[in-house]
NULUMNU-853968 format. One record per atom (N, C-alpha, C, O): atom name; y, z, x; residue in three letters. Coordinates in pm, whole numbers, plus 50000, padded with zeros to 5 digits. Layout:
// residues N
CA|Y|Z|X|ala
...
//
This chain:
// residues 86
N|03787|87675|33209|unk
CA|03922|87624|33227|unk
C|03984|87572|33122|unk
O|03928|87473|33075|unk
N|04077|87605|33072|unk
CA|04156|87541|32938|unk
C|04212|87415|32956|unk
O|04272|87399|33062|unk
N|04208|87339|32893|unk
CA|04258|87187|32875|unk
C|04414|87232|32840|unk
O|04459|87321|32768|unk
N|04470|87142|32915|unk
CA|04633|87077|32834|unk
C|04656|87022|32734|unk
O|04602|86914|32712|unk
N|04726|87067|32662|unk
CA|04731|86991|32523|unk
C|04861|86932|32506|unk
O|04962|86965|32568|unk
N|04853|86850|32427|unk
CA|04994|86727|32417|unk
C|04984|86704|32239|unk
O|04889|86717|32161|unk
N|05102|86671|32222|unk
CA|05145|86622|32058|unk
C|05186|86499|32046|unk
O|05242|86465|32149|unk
N|05183|86414|31964|unk
CA|05244|86305|31933|unk
C|05403|86304|31973|unk
O|05482|86390|31935|unk
N|05435|86193|32055|unk
CA|05556|86179|32088|unk
C|05587|86209|32246|unk
O|05684|86171|32312|unk
N|05467|86293|32288|unk
CA|05507|86333|32427|unk
C|05463|86219|32501|unk
O|05405|86122|32453|unk
N|05500|86239|32642|unk
CA|05458|86110|32731|unk
C|05341|86163|32789|unk
O|05313|86279|32819|unk
N|05271|86046|32802|unk
CA|05120|86091|32859|unk
C|05134|86113|33004|unk
O|05200|86029|33066|unk
N|05085|86208|33064|unk
CA|05075|86254|33210|unk
C|05016|86188|33315|unk
O|05057|86167|33429|unk
N|04904|86156|33255|unk
CA|04804|86109|33359|unk
C|04709|85994|33266|unk
O|04681|86018|33148|unk
N|04665|85871|33334|unk
CA|04592|85793|33282|unk
C|04440|85868|33282|unk
O|04397|85942|33370|unk
N|04387|85836|33184|unk
CA|04219|85887|33180|unk
C|04164|85897|33005|unk
O|04195|85815|32919|unk
N|04091|85997|32989|unk
CA|04025|85972|32899|unk
C|04063|86121|32821|unk
O|04054|86232|32873|unk
N|04102|86092|32694|unk
CA|04182|86192|32595|unk
C|04071|86215|32474|unk
O|03992|86134|32425|unk
N|04091|86333|32450|unk
CA|04028|86400|32320|unk
C|04132|86388|32194|unk
O|04231|86461|32197|unk
N|04120|86326|32119|unk
CA|04225|86278|32004|unk
C|04171|86400|31899|unk
O|04052|86414|31872|unk
N|04281|86486|31845|unk
CA|04238|86574|31718|unk
C|04320|86544|31619|unk
O|04442|86562|31612|unk
N|04223|86483|31517|unk
CA|04347|86447|31377|unk
C|04312|86599|31319|unk
O|04221|86673|31357|unk
N|04397|86620|31228|unk
CA|04390|86743|31139|unk
C|04288|86760|31022|unk
O|04232|86868|31010|unk
N|04265|86669|30944|unk
CA|04176|86666|30857|unk
C|04103|86542|30804|unk
O|03984|86555|30776|unk
N|04158|86432|30790|unk
CA|04095|86302|30771|unk
C|03966|86250|30832|unk
O|03874|86190|30775|unk
N|03980|86292|30985|unk
CA|03886|86221|31109|unk
C|03851|86294|31196|unk
O|03935|86359|31259|unk
N|03710|86304|31225|unk
CA|03678|86370|31357|unk
C|03740|86315|31463|unk
O|03788|86202|31472|unk
N|03735|86422|31561|unk
CA|03785|86413|31716|unk
C|03719|86307|31765|unk
O|03598|86298|31741|unk
N|03794|86193|31855|unk
CA|03738|86119|31908|unk
C|03789|86095|32049|unk
O|03911|86109|32057|unk
N|03727|86060|32165|unk
CA|03772|86024|32286|unk
C|03818|85844|32298|unk
O|03759|85750|32245|unk
N|03937|85841|32380|unk
CA|04025|85747|32392|unk
C|04052|85744|32539|unk
O|04040|85838|32617|unk
N|04100|85591|32573|unk
CA|04168|85602|32726|unk
C|04324|85578|32688|unk
O|04355|85492|32605|unk
N|04443|85676|32768|unk
CA|04575|85679|32741|unk
C|04618|85618|32891|unk
O|04548|85657|32985|unk
N|04729|85525|32922|unk
CA|04776|85490|33029|unk
C|04902|85614|33065|unk
O|04964|85668|32973|unk
N|04923|85642|33189|unk
CA|05026|85744|33235|unk
C|05142|85669|33192|unk
O|05152|85549|33216|unk
N|05232|85738|33126|unk
CA|05385|85689|33117|unk
C|05410|85642|33000|unk
O|05524|85613|32963|unk
N|05267|85624|32902|unk
CA|05305|85575|32755|unk
C|05348|85708|32678|unk
O|05384|85814|32730|unk
N|05335|85677|32534|unk
CA|05389|85802|32452|unk
C|05245|85806|32349|unk
O|05208|85709|32285|unk
N|05181|85927|32350|unk
CA|05132|85971|32231|unk
C|05126|85933|32114|unk
O|05199|86010|32051|unk
N|05075|85845|32035|unk
CA|05092|85771|31930|unk
C|05078|85878|31816|unk
O|05006|85978|31822|unk
N|05173|85832|31690|unk
CA|05107|85914|31569|unk
C|05005|85830|31505|unk
O|04960|85719|31533|unk
N|04977|85932|31389|unk
CA|04868|85870|31282|unk
C|04917|85875|31176|unk
O|04985|85969|31135|unk
N|04875|85726|31086|unk
CA|04942|85683|30982|unk
C|04900|85779|30851|unk
O|04940|85760|30736|unk
N|04808|85888|30895|unk
CA|04791|85986|30793|unk
C|04791|86142|30816|unk
O|04772|86235|30737|unk
N|04825|86139|30980|unk
CA|04835|86296|31007|unk
C|04966|86311|31001|unk
O|05040|86213|31009|unk
N|05017|86450|30985|unk
CA|05137|86492|31011|unk
C|05172|86551|31187|unk
O|05281|86554|31245|unk
N|05061|86585|31226|unk
CA|05053|86620|31340|unk
C|04923|86581|31409|unk
O|04817|86601|31351|unk
N|04927|86529|31526|unk
CA|04805|86527|31597|unk
C|04803|86617|31733|unk
O|04907|86649|31791|unk
N|04640|86665|31788|unk
CA|04651|86695|31924|unk
C|04582|86615|32019|unk
O|04487|86548|31977|unk
N|04607|86610|32122|unk
CA|04555|86529|32249|unk
C|04490|86629|32374|unk
O|04548|86734|32402|unk
N|04383|86594|32434|unk
CA|04383|86688|32523|unk
C|04284|86595|32643|unk
O|04179|86535|32620|unk
N|04348|86605|32757|unk
CA|04291|86527|32848|unk
C|04108|86571|32901|unk
O|04079|86690|32909|unk
N|04046|86510|32920|unk
CA|03918|86564|32928|unk
C|03891|86505|33056|unk
O|03818|86584|33116|unk
N|03914|86398|33132|unk
CA|03875|86350|33261|unk
C|04008|86249|33312|unk
O|04052|86160|33240|unk
N|04050|86273|33417|unk
CA|04144|86172|33460|unk
C|04064|86056|33533|unk
O|03958|86069|33595|unk
N|04140|85936|33511|unk
CA|04044|85813|33567|unk
C|04184|85706|33602|unk
O|04273|85672|33525|unk
N|04165|85671|33745|unk
CA|04267|85559|33771|unk
C|04246|85416|33706|unk
O|04131|85374|33692|unk
N|04354|85342|33665|unk
CA|04374|85215|33595|unk
C|04313|85118|33664|unk
O|04365|85086|33771|unk
N|04193|85049|33622|unk
CA|04135|84971|33725|unk
C|04265|84854|33775|unk
O|04260|84799|33885|unk
N|04346|84836|33704|unk
CA|04415|84724|33738|unk
C|04538|84772|33870|unk
O|04592|84696|33951|unk
N|04551|84894|33858|unk
CA|04642|84939|33959|unk
C|04571|84953|34084|unk
O|04646|84986|34176|unk
N|04435|84937|34120|unk
CA|04353|84908|34235|unk
C|04391|84768|34271|unk
O|04383|84672|34195|unk
N|04437|84767|34411|unk
CA|04461|84628|34473|unk
C|04355|84557|34443|unk
O|04379|84454|34380|unk
N|04238|84581|34472|unk
CA|04124|84487|34472|unk
C|04087|84408|34323|unk
O|04010|84314|34300|unk
N|04152|84466|34256|unk
CA|04149|84418|34097|unk
C|04241|84327|34043|unk
O|04221|84234|33964|unk
N|04379|84380|34113|unk
CA|04516|84308|34068|unk
C|04531|84167|34144|unk
O|04638|84109|34164|unk
N|04424|84130|34177|unk
CA|04422|83981|34284|unk
C|04503|83855|34170|unk
O|04465|83833|34055|unk
N|04606|83795|34231|unk
CA|04656|83699|34143|unk
C|04512|83577|34116|unk
O|04417|83541|34185|unk
N|04566|83540|33966|unk
CA|04465|83446|33897|unk
C|04409|83305|34006|unk
O|04296|83256|34008|unk
N|04509|83272|34075|unk
CA|04465|83141|34181|unk
C|04354|83208|34283|unk
O|04279|83134|34347|unk
N|04348|83319|34294|unk
CA|04261|83364|34393|unk
C|04145|83410|34356|unk
O|04061|83412|34446|unk
N|04107|83452|34240|unk
CA|04010|83515|34132|unk
C|03869|83395|34163|unk
O|03876|83273|34166|unk
N|03784|83457|34176|unk
CA|03653|83407|34215|unk
C|03609|83338|34067|unk
O|03650|83395|33966|unk
N|03537|83233|34054|unk
CA|03508|83162|33930|unk
C|03372|83224|33839|unk
O|03293|83300|33895|unk
N|03360|83197|33738|unk
CA|03259|83270|33674|unk
C|03116|83268|33759|unk
O|03039|83363|33775|unk
N|03103|83124|33812|unk
CA|02964|83089|33884|unk
C|02955|83208|34009|unk
O|02856|83272|34043|unk
N|03079|83211|34057|unk
CA|03076|83305|34201|unk
C|03028|83422|34147|unk
O|02931|83463|34211|unk
N|03063|83500|34042|unk
CA|03047|83620|33972|unk
C|02889|83605|33939|unk
O|02814|83693|33981|unk
N|02846|83514|33878|unk
CA|02681|83518|33825|unk
C|02629|83525|33985|unk
O|02569|83629|34012|unk
N|02641|83447|34075|unk
CA|02574|83446|34198|unk
C|02588|83570|34268|unk
O|02492|83605|34337|unk
N|02709|83655|34261|unk
CA|02727|83802|34325|unk
C|02647|83901|34243|unk
O|02604|83998|34305|unk
N|02621|83894|34122|unk
CA|02534|83973|34064|unk
C|02396|83946|34037|unk
O|02318|84028|33989|unk
N|02364|83816|34074|unk
CA|02213|83791|34106|unk
C|02169|83858|34246|unk
O|02051|83889|34265|unk
N|02269|83877|34341|unk
CA|02213|83917|34465|unk
C|02232|84060|34462|unk
O|02157|84121|34538|unk
N|02305|84122|34401|unk
CA|02295|84275|34385|unk
C|02210|84340|34267|unk
O|02172|84457|34275|unk
N|02186|84269|34170|unk
CA|02065|84333|34083|unk
C|01947|84295|34147|unk
O|01838|84330|34102|unk
//
């Protein structure tokens, strides 16, 4: 299946891991972009390519992780939870 390609300045269609392809000076790399942002320019490339490798939800858009600061558990609570899980 052919991946959809994007270029600098286009709107990011989905949150996920993208392959960033520079034209000459740098090897391709995988990075995370958030839906609704813009694919950024490179200070050295005239044009760049971006391909969505894997769509993935942004963790803080999940209600379980978007808890107000006053309701978050303390570091000690986190340590206790990890001791029980691991």
